[in-house]
C-alpha positions in Angstrom: -56.6 -16.3 4.9 -53.6 -18.4 3.6 -53.8 -20.9 6.4 -57.6 -21.5 6.4 -59.3 -23.7 7.2 -56.8 -25.9 9.0 -54.8 -23.0 10.5 -51.5 -24.9 10.1 -49.0 -22.1 10.6 -45.5 -22.2 11.8 -43.8 -18.9 12.6 -40.2 -18.3 13.8 -39.2 -15.0 15.3 -37.2 -13.2 18.0 -38.7 -10.1 19.5 -35.1 -9.1 20.6 -34.0 -8.9 17.0 -36.8 -6.9 15.4 -34.8 -4.1 13.8 -36.4 -3.4 10.5 -39.2 -1.0 11.4 -38.5 1.0 8.3 -39.6 -2.1 6.3 -42.8 -2.4 8.3 -41.5 -5.0 10.7 -43.0 -5.0 14.2 -42.7 -7.0 17.4 -46.5 -7.1 17.5 -46.6 -9.8 14.8 -44.9 -12.2 17.3 -46.4 -10.9 20.5 -50.0 -11.1 19.1 -49.5 -14.3 17.1 -51.6 -16.5 19.5 -54.4 -14.0 19.6 -54.8 -14.6 15.8 -54.1 -18.4 16.2 -55.5 -19.3 19.7 -54.5 -22.9 19.5 -50.9 -22.3 18.6 -48.2 -23.9 20.7 -45.3 -21.7 21.8 -41.8 -23.3 21.8 -39.1 -21.1 23.4 -35.6 -21.5 22.2 -33.7 -19.7 24.9 -30.3 -21.3 24.8 -27.5 -19.4 23.0 -24.7 -21.6 21.5 -22.9 -18.7 19.8 -21.8 -16.1 22.4 -19.9 -16.7 25.6 -21.6 -16.2 29.0 -20.0 -12.8 29.5 -20.9 -11.5 26.1 -24.5 -12.7 26.5 -24.6 -11.1 30.0 -24.0 -7.8 28.4 -26.6 -8.5 25.7 -29.2 -9.4 28.4 -28.5 -6.2 30.2 -28.9 -4.2 27.0 -32.3 -5.8 26.1 -33.7 -4.9 29.5 -34.2 -1.4 28.2 -37.1 -2.7 26.1 -40.6 -3.4 27.3 -40.7 -6.7 25.3 -37.7 -8.9 25.9 -36.6 -12.5 26.2 -33.4 -13.3 28.0 -31.2 -16.0 26.6 -29.1 -18.6 28.5 -25.5 -19.0 27.6 -24.1 -22.5 27.0 -20.5 -21.5 26.5 -18.2 -20.0 29.2 -15.4 -18.3 27.4 -12.4 -16.4 28.7 -12.7 -12.8 27.6 -14.8 -10.0 29.1 -16.4 -7.5 26.8 -14.0 -4.5 26.5 -15.1 -0.9 26.5 -13.0 1.6 24.5 -13.3 5.3 25.0 -11.2 7.0 22.3 -11.1 10.8 21.9 -12.9 10.8 18.5 -13.7 8.5 15.5 -10.2 9.1 14.2 -8.6 7.7 17.3 -11.2 5.0 17.4 -10.1 3.8 13.9 -6.4 4.0 14.9 -7.0 1.9 18.1 -9.0 -0.8 16.3 -6.5 -1.1 13.4 -3.7 -1.4 16.0 -5.5 -4.2 17.8 -6.3 -6.0 14.6 -2.6 -5.8 13.4 -1.4 -7.0 16.8 -3.6 -10.0 16.9 -3.0 -10.8 13.3 0.8 -10.5 13.2 1.7 -11.5 16.8 -1.0 -14.1 17.5 -1.7 -15.3 13.9 -5.4 -14.5 14.1 -6.9 -14.6 10.6 -8.2 -11.2 9.4 -11.5 -12.8 8.5 -12.1 -13.4 12.2 -12.7 -9.7 12.7 -15.8 -7.7 12.0 -16.5 -4.1 12.6 -20.2 -3.1 12.9 -21.6 0.4 12.8 -25.0 2.1 12.9 -24.7 4.0 9.6 -22.3 3.8 6.7 -21.0 7.3 7.6 -19.7 5.9 10.9 -17.2 3.8 8.9 -15.4 6.6 7.1 -12.4 7.0 9.5 -11.9 3.2 9.8 -12.3 2.7 6.0 -9.5 5.3 5.5 -7.2 3.8 8.1 -7.5 0.2 6.9 -6.9 1.5 3.3 -3.8 3.5 4.2 -2.4 0.7 6.3 -2.9 -1.8 3.5 -5.0 -4.2 5.6 -7.4 -6.2 3.3 -11.1 -5.6 4.1 -14.5 -6.0 2.5 -17.3 -3.5 3.0 -20.6 -5.1 2.6 -22.7 -2.0 2.3 -20.8 0.3 0.1 -17.6 -0.5 -1.7 -17.3 3.1 -3.0 -14.8 5.2 -1.1 -16.5 7.9 1.0 -15.0 10.7 -1.2 -16.4 9.1 -4.4 -20.0 8.8 -3.3 -22.6 10.8 -5.2 -23.1 13.7 -2.8 -19.5 14.0 -1.7 -17.6 13.8 -4.9 -18.9 17.2 -6.4 -17.7 19.0 -3.2 -14.3 17.3 -3.5 -14.2 18.2 -7.2 -14.8 21.9 -6.3 -11.9 21.7 -3.8 -9.7 20.2 -6.5 -10.6 23.0 -8.9 -9.9 25.6 -6.1 -6.6 24.0 -5.2 -5.4 23.8 -8.8 -5.1 20.0 -8.4 -7.7 19.1 -10.9 -8.1 17.6 -14.3 -10.9 17.8 -16.7 -12.8 15.1 -14.8 -13.2 17.4 -11.8 -14.7 20.1 -14.0 -17.1 17.6 -15.6 -17.9 16.3 -12.1 -19.5 19.6 -11.0 -21.5 20.4 -14.2 -24.7 18.9 -12.8 -24.6 21.3 -9.7 -24.6 24.1 -12.3 -27.6 22.5 -14.1 -25.4 21.9 -17.1 -25.6 18.6 -19.0 -22.3 16.7 -18.9 -23.4 14.7 -22.0 -24.0 18.0 -23.9 -20.9 19.9 -22.9 -18.2 17.4 -22.1 -16.7 17.1 -25.6 -16.7 20.9 -26.2 -15.1 21.6 -22.8 -12.3 19.1 -23.6 -11.7 20.8 -27.0 -11.6 24.2 -25.4 -9.1 23.0 -22.9 -6.9 21.6 -25.7 -6.9 24.9 -27.6 -6.4 27.0 -24.4 -4.5 24.8 -21.9 -3.3 27.7 -19.8 -6.9 28.9 -19.0 -8.0 27.8 -15.5 -10.4 24.9 -16.0 -13.3 26.6 -14.1 -13.1 29.6 -16.4 -13.7 27.5 -19.5 -17.4 27.5 -18.5 -17.7 31.1 -19.5 -16.8 30.2 -23.1 -19.8 27.8 -23.5 -22.1 29.1 -26.3 -25.9 29.4 -26.2 -26.1 30.1 -22.5 -28.8 32.4 -21.2 -27.8 35.6 -19.4 -29.0 34.3 -16.0 -26.8 31.2 -16.5 -23.7 33.3 -17.2 -24.4 35.4 -14.1 -24.7 32.2 -12.1 -21.4 30.9 -13.6 -19.6 34.1 -12.7 -20.6 33.9 -9.1 -19.7 30.2 -8.9 -16.3 30.9 -10.5 -15.7 33.8 -8.1 -16.4 31.6 -5.1 -14.2 28.7 -6.3 -11.3 31.1 -7.0 -11.7 32.6 -3.5 -11.3 29.2 -1.8 -7.6 28.5 -2.7 -6.2 30.1 0.5 -8.9 28.9 2.8 -8.6 26.0 5.3 -10.5 22.9 3.9 -13.2 23.0 6.6 -13.9 26.6 5.8 -14.0 25.9 2.1 -16.5 23.1 2.6 -18.6 25.4 4.8 -18.7 28.1 2.1 -19.6 25.6 -0.7 -22.5 24.3 1.4 -23.6 27.7 2.6 -23.5 29.4 -0.9 -25.2 26.8 -3.0 -24.7 23.1 -2.3 -27.2 22.5 0.6 -29.8 24.3 -1.5 -28.9 22.1 -4.5 -29.4 18.9 -2.4 -32.7 20.2 -1.1 -34.0 21.0 -4.6 -32.7 17.9 -6.3 -35.2 15.5 -7.7 -32.6 12.7 -7.2 -33.4 12.8 -3.5 -37.2 13.3 -3.2 -37.7 11.9 0.3 -36.7 14.0 3.3 -35.0 11.0 5.1 -32.7 10.7 2.0 -31.7 14.3 2.3 -31.1 13.8 6.1 -28.6 11.0 5.2 -26.9 13.2 2.7 -26.4 16.0 5.1 -25.0 13.5 7.6 -22.4 12.6 5.0 -21.6 16.2 4.4 -21.1 16.7 8.1 -18.8 13.8 8.1 -16.8 15.4 5.3 -16.2 18.5 7.4 -14.9 16.3 10.2 -12.5 14.5 7.8 -11.2 17.9 6.7 -10.8 19.4 10.2 -7.3 18.0 10.7 -5.9 19.7 7.6 -4.7 23.4 7.5 -4.1 23.6 3.7 -6.6 22.9 0.9 -3.8 21.4 -1.3 -2.8 19.0 1.5 -6.4 17.8 2.0 -7.0 17.2 -1.7 -3.7 15.2 -1.9 -4.9 13.1 1.0 -8.3 12.4 -0.5 -6.6 11.5 -3.8 -4.3 9.1 -2.0 -7.1 7.4 -0.2 -9.1 7.0 -3.4 -6.0 5.6 -5.2 -5.0 3.3 -2.4 -8.6 1.9 -2.3 -8.5 1.1 -6.0 -5.2 -0.9 -5.3 -6.9 -2.7 -2.4 -10.0 -3.5 -4.5 -7.9 -5.1 -7.2 -6.0 -7.2 -4.6 -9.2 -8.2 -2.9 -10.8 -9.5 -6.1 -8.0 -12.1 -6.4 -9.2 -15.6 -5.5 -6.5 -16.2 -2.8 -7.3 -12.9 -1.0 -10.2 -14.2 1.1 -8.6 -13.4 4.4 -9.9 -9.9 5.1 -11.6 -7.8 7.8 -15.4 -7.4 7.4 -17.1 -4.0 7.7 -20.9 -3.7 7.7 -23.8 -2.0 9.2 -25.5 -3.7 12.2 -28.6 -4.2 10.0 -26.5 -6.2 7.5 -24.9 -8.3 10.2 -28.1 -9.9 11.4 -27.9 -13.7 11.2 -24.1 -13.6 11.0 -21.4 -14.5 13.6 -17.7 -13.6 14.0 -15.0 -14.6 16.5 -14.1 -10.9 17.3 -16.6 -8.0 16.9 -15.9 -4.3 17.2 -19.1 -2.2 17.6 -18.2 1.5 17.0 -19.9 4.7 17.7 -21.9 3.5 20.7 -22.9 6.9 21.9 -26.0 9.0 22.3 -27.3 10.5 19.0 -25.9 7.5 17.2 -27.1 4.5 19.1 -29.8 5.5 19.7 -29.8 7.5 16.5 -31.0 11.1 16.8 -33.8 10.3 14.3 -35.2 7.8 16.8 -35.0 10.5 19.6 -37.1 13.0 17.6 -40.6 12.7 18.8 -43.8 13.0 16.7 -45.1 11.9 13.3 -42.2 13.5 11.5 -39.8 10.9 11.9 -38.7 8.2 9.5 -40.4 5.3 11.1 -43.8 6.9 10.8 -43.5 8.0 7.2 -44.0 4.7 5.4 -46.7 3.0 7.5 -50.4 3.7 7.1 -51.3 1.9 10.4 -49.3 3.8 13.0 -50.5 1.4 15.7 -48.0 -1.1 14.2 -45.0 1.2 14.7 -42.7 0.1 17.5 -41.1 2.6 19.8 -38.1 3.7 17.7 -35.8 4.0 20.8 -36.6 0.4 21.7 -35.7 -0.6 18.2 -32.4 1.1 18.6 -31.8 -0.9 21.7 -32.6 -4.1 19.9 -30.2 -3.0 17.2 -27.4 -2.8 19.8 -28.5 -6.2 21.1 -28.1 -7.7 17.6 -24.6 -6.2 17.3 -23.5 -7.6 20.6 -24.7 -11.1 19.9 -22.8 -11.3 16.6 -19.7 -11.9 18.8 -18.6 -15.5 19.6 -15.4 -15.0 21.6 -14.3 -11.3 21.8 -16.4 -8.1 21.9 -15.1 -4.5 21.8 -17.6 -1.7 22.4 -16.3 1.7 21.4 -17.8 5.0 22.5 -15.8 8.1 21.4 -15.8 11.1 23.8 -16.5 13.4 20.8 -18.8 12.6 18.0 -19.4 15.0 15.0 -17.1 17.5 16.8 -19.2 17.6 19.9 -18.8 16.0 23.3 -21.2 13.0 23.7 -22.3 10.6 26.4 -22.0 6.8 26.3 -25.1 5.2 25.0 -27.9 4.9 27.5 -28.1 1.2 26.7 -24.7 0.3 28.2 -24.4 2.9 31.0 -23.5 1.2 34.3 -22.2 -2.0 32.7 -18.5 -0.9 32.2 -16.5 0.4 35.2 
């Protein structure tokens, strides 16, 4: 309609890099272009001037897992082969990557801005985010600058742990009010005054002194207080499990803040990641102290990174955000089954995320093929050096290497 009557249309696209199905993108728009514009001339740009021959060789092997593919020809030779890392878990993955970055930066003088770490979802970056923060390595996170423990769905759980461990201030108490369906705006000032007049009273018990509450609210508060007071001698992972089991998962499911089911799925993934972060701690007090240290260190890092002369920093971003960018050295983390391809893509039927937002389901690409193109995009961000990491254990379970790179690495 827009091009009529002359039909002068120029379209540029790459079927290998169609990764935004959740925004209604589809390879069909490129594949069927000449059906809609029969006289169109096709010009193939198949030379890759960014990645070395060996990196592009891996990319071409990856894209062969799709039904619609276009191989590219490398122009540059390069010296390094793609490296496959197989750490025990994401914690070791983060440690190995930080050690490699530090070695190349300090011993070889490689600028930090030459390094990029790409991941499937923001949750994948939690361990690396922490390790870089604690080691004092400047970085910038393009998707979410908020520390994992300060995000909307995680902070209330952490605040409950702070209250249980006796390591809390008034901010922790105020941070859980909404999970009790109490208005922070309405009750904050009164709770602060109650604390001043009775400083020895445990913060969580101040809630029982709030006036004008219905009887069912008081009963609910008593149960919640009883739970919190029972968590003090529990291991952190058990305390988190009880918080989720007793009320928090139900709160997330009922919350009007997260009306769409895929939003809830993402929140539960974050909560699963929280359990993983807590698993290495035996004492609740020690875990809370660690979380507070990470949050404080991150604030220090953020203030440093905002200075004009602090432009040399490692880049962290999702693969989706990296499209169109290039870096000398790229680490792609979490390249395992259930992550790349993501488990949502492996779930069959109309229930999954790619089907929910499109009226014409004929336009929906195979979600597993889109996951394959996502890995192709990640690989082809690298100019000189590429590291692919596939932990042996992911979300506390043994996992296999991603099907898209099986057989490539010996």
